[in-house]
C-alpha positions in Angstrom: -21.2 28.8 8.0 -17.7 30.3 8.1 -16.3 32.2 5.2 -13.8 30.3 3.0 -10.2 31.7 3.3 -8.9 32.8 -0.1 -5.9 31.1 -1.5 -4.5 34.6 -2.4 -5.9 38.0 -1.7 -4.9 41.6 -2.6 -6.3 44.4 -0.5 -6.1 48.0 -1.7 -3.0 47.4 -3.8 -1.5 50.5 -5.5 1.5 50.5 -7.9 3.3 53.6 -9.0 6.1 53.9 -11.5 7.3 57.5 -10.9 4.4 59.8 -11.8 2.5 57.0 -13.5 -0.2 55.2 -11.6 -0.5 51.6 -12.8 -2.8 50.3 -10.0 -5.0 52.3 -7.6 -6.7 50.6 -4.7 -7.2 47.3 -6.4 -8.5 44.3 -4.5 -8.7 40.6 -5.6 -9.8 37.3 -4.0 -9.0 33.8 -5.4 -10.8 31.0 -3.6 -9.6 27.4 -3.3 -10.3 25.4 -6.5 -11.5 28.5 -8.3 -10.7 29.8 -11.7 -10.9 33.6 -11.9 -10.9 35.4 -15.2 -9.2 38.9 -15.2 -10.2 41.1 -18.1 -9.5 44.7 -19.2 -8.3 46.7 -22.1 -4.6 47.2 -22.8 -3.2 49.3 -20.0 -5.9 48.4 -17.6 -3.4 47.1 -15.1 -3.9 43.3 -15.5 -0.3 42.3 -16.0 1.0 44.7 -13.4 -1.4 43.2 -10.8 -0.3 39.7 -11.7 3.4 40.7 -11.4 2.6 42.0 -7.9 0.9 38.7 -7.0 3.8 36.7 -8.4 6.5 38.6 -6.7 8.0 40.5 -9.6 6.8 43.9 -8.4 6.5 45.1 -4.8 3.2 47.0 -4.3 3.6 50.7 -3.5 0.7 50.4 -1.1 -1.7 47.7 0.0 -1.5 44.2 1.4 -1.1 40.7 0.0 -2.3 37.6 1.9 -1.7 33.9 1.1 -4.2 31.6 2.8 -5.1 34.4 5.2 -1.5 35.2 6.2 0.1 38.6 5.3 3.0 38.2 2.9 5.5 40.5 1.2 7.2 39.0 -1.9 10.6 40.5 -2.8 11.1 38.1 -5.7 9.3 35.5 -7.8 11.2 32.8 -5.9 9.6 33.9 -2.6 6.2 33.7 -4.3 7.0 30.2 -5.7 8.0 29.1 -2.2 4.4 30.0 -1.1 2.9 28.1 -4.0 2.3 31.0 -6.4 3.4 30.3 -10.0 3.0 32.4 -13.1 3.0 31.3 -16.8 4.0 34.3 -18.9 2.7 34.8 -22.4 6.2 34.1 -23.9 6.3 30.9 -21.8 10.0 31.4 -20.9 10.9 27.9 -21.9 14.4 26.9 -23.0 13.9 25.6 -26.6 17.2 23.8 -26.8 16.6 21.8 -23.7 14.6 18.6 -23.1 11.1 18.6 -21.8 12.1 17.1 -18.5 15.0 19.6 -18.1 12.5 22.5 -18.6 10.0 21.1 -16.1 12.7 20.8 -13.3 14.7 23.9 -14.4 16.1 25.6 -11.3 14.9 22.8 -9.0 16.9 19.9 -10.3 17.3 16.8 -8.1 21.0 16.3 -7.4 23.2 13.4 -6.3 26.7 13.7 -4.9 29.8 12.0 -6.2 32.0 10.8 -3.3 29.6 12.7 -1.1 31.0 16.0 -2.2 30.5 16.8 -5.9 26.8 17.6 -6.8 25.5 16.4 -10.1 22.1 16.6 -11.6 20.3 13.3 -11.3 18.9 13.1 -14.9 17.2 9.8 -14.3 15.1 11.2 -11.3 14.4 14.3 -13.3 13.0 12.3 -16.3 10.9 10.1 -13.9 9.4 13.1 -12.0 8.6 14.9 -15.3 6.9 11.8 -16.8 4.9 11.1 -13.7 3.7 14.8 -13.6 2.8 14.8 -17.3 0.9 11.6 -16.8 -0.9 13.1 -13.8 -2.0 16.1 -16.0 -2.8 13.8 -18.9 -0.3 15.6 -21.1 0.9 13.4 -23.9 4.3 13.8 -25.6 6.4 11.3 -27.5 9.1 11.4 -24.9 10.3 13.7 -22.1 13.7 13.6 -23.9 12.3 15.7 -26.8 13.6 19.2 -27.1 11.0 21.9 -26.5 11.9 23.5 -29.9 10.5 20.4 -31.6 7.0 20.8 -30.0 3.9 22.5 -31.3 2.6 25.7 -29.7 0.0 23.8 -27.7 2.5 21.3 -26.5 4.8 24.1 -25.4 2.0 25.7 -23.5 1.3 22.4 -21.8 4.9 22.0 -20.8 4.9 25.5 -19.4 1.8 24.6 -17.3 3.4 21.4 -16.2 6.5 23.2 -15.1 4.4 25.7 -13.1 2.5 22.9 -11.3 5.3 20.4 -10.8 6.4 21.5 -7.3 3.3 21.8 -5.1 1.7 24.9 -6.8 -1.4 26.2 -5.1 -2.1 29.1 -7.5 -1.2 29.4 -11.2 -1.5 32.7 -12.9 -1.7 32.5 -16.8 -1.2 35.4 -19.1 -3.1 34.9 -22.5 -2.3 31.2 -22.6 -4.1 30.6 -26.0 -3.2 33.8 -27.8 -0.6 32.3 -30.1 -2.2 28.9 -30.6 -3.9 27.3 -33.6 -7.6 26.7 -33.2 -7.3 22.9 -32.9 -4.8 23.3 -30.0 -6.8 25.9 -28.0 -9.4 23.4 -26.6 -6.7 21.0 -25.4 -5.0 23.8 -23.4 -8.3 25.0 -22.0 -9.2 21.5 -20.9 -5.8 21.2 -19.2 -6.4 24.5 -17.4 -9.9 23.5 -16.4 -8.5 20.1 -15.1 -6.0 21.9 -12.8 -8.9 22.5 -10.4 -9.4 18.8 -10.0 -5.8 18.7 -8.6 -6.7 21.4 -6.1 -5.0 24.2 -7.9 -6.6 27.7 -8.1 -6.2 29.6 -11.4 -6.1 33.2 -12.5 -6.6 33.6 -16.2 -5.9 36.8 -18.1 -7.4 36.7 -21.6 -9.0 38.8 -24.3 -10.8 35.7 -25.6 -14.3 35.6 -24.2 -14.7 32.0 -25.2 -11.7 31.1 -23.0 -13.0 33.0 -20.0 -16.6 31.6 -20.2 -15.3 28.0 -20.7 -12.7 27.9 -18.0 -13.6 30.4 -15.3 -16.1 30.4 -12.3 -15.9 34.1 -11.7 -14.7 37.2 -13.6 -13.3 40.6 -12.6 -12.6 43.6 -14.8 -10.0 46.3 -14.4 -10.4 49.7 -16.0 -7.7 52.4 -15.9 -5.9 50.6 -13.0 -8.9 50.2 -10.8 -11.5 47.6 -10.0 -14.5 48.1 -12.3 -16.8 45.2 -12.0 -17.0 41.6 -10.8 -19.5 38.7 -11.1 -19.8 34.9 -11.2 -20.0 33.7 -14.8 -23.5 32.3 -14.2 -24.8 35.8 -13.5 -23.3 37.7 -16.5 -22.8 37.3 -20.2 -20.4 38.1 -23.0 -21.9 41.5 -23.9 -21.9 42.7 -20.3 -18.2 41.7 -19.8 -17.3 43.4 -23.1 -19.0 46.5 -21.8 -16.9 46.4 -18.6 -13.7 46.2 -20.7 -14.9 49.3 -22.5 -15.8 51.1 -19.3 -19.5 50.7 -19.5 -21.8 49.0 -16.9 -25.0 49.4 -18.9 -25.6 46.6 -21.4 -27.5 49.2 -23.5 -24.3 51.0 -24.1 -22.5 48.0 -25.6 -22.5 47.4 -29.4 -23.9 43.9 -29.7 -21.7 43.0 -32.7 -18.5 43.5 -30.7 -16.4 40.4 -30.3 -12.9 40.4 -28.7 -12.0 36.8 -29.9 
């Protein structure tokens, strides 16, 4: 049986900022339809690695591949053109704009007046946004609502909808439930889990062990900018993963009362 080609792969990636080493020989594989949890303490290199994968940083060394083809991203736009999207912790939504305007922001459909003057086709934008929200089972009163009127969970859902609205193959999420009320967390997690049903692979950065174990198929831990440990979720448990975050591979070294939620 032939090996499945990863949707995205990093091989031996290093990232240096002057004399500071943020990543040293880090590798990662994300398979089709897989949710991969990435964990590590603050400063472990998680966000830097994701910024390399999403085109915000060029790696100092190493190689990136998308569906088996070597790539070199010089900007997030180039990564998006290959189907790699990132939802940042601050969401980067325009609060004073409508839901549909946020979803198509930067990729608005246009029509031309007299065949010359381009104007945004708001009717098509609203239709596309509503169809995509329906596809993801995201419920809002109207796509004409301004984002600033939405709850935290609804804003996160809109950010996910925007990331997946234009043929995304991989969505990277940085702490998507960190700022949410408890009652909204499960809705967002179910939405993330459902992305796999639409053929989208997910990388989830989170300090919340409940989120990781509910959403993900596999987990990898970074420690001091290096690969530390990796396993399928079915072969590990919360205490072992907490040990990895702390730099321990022996369960006996992990305080059983520790909880990072």
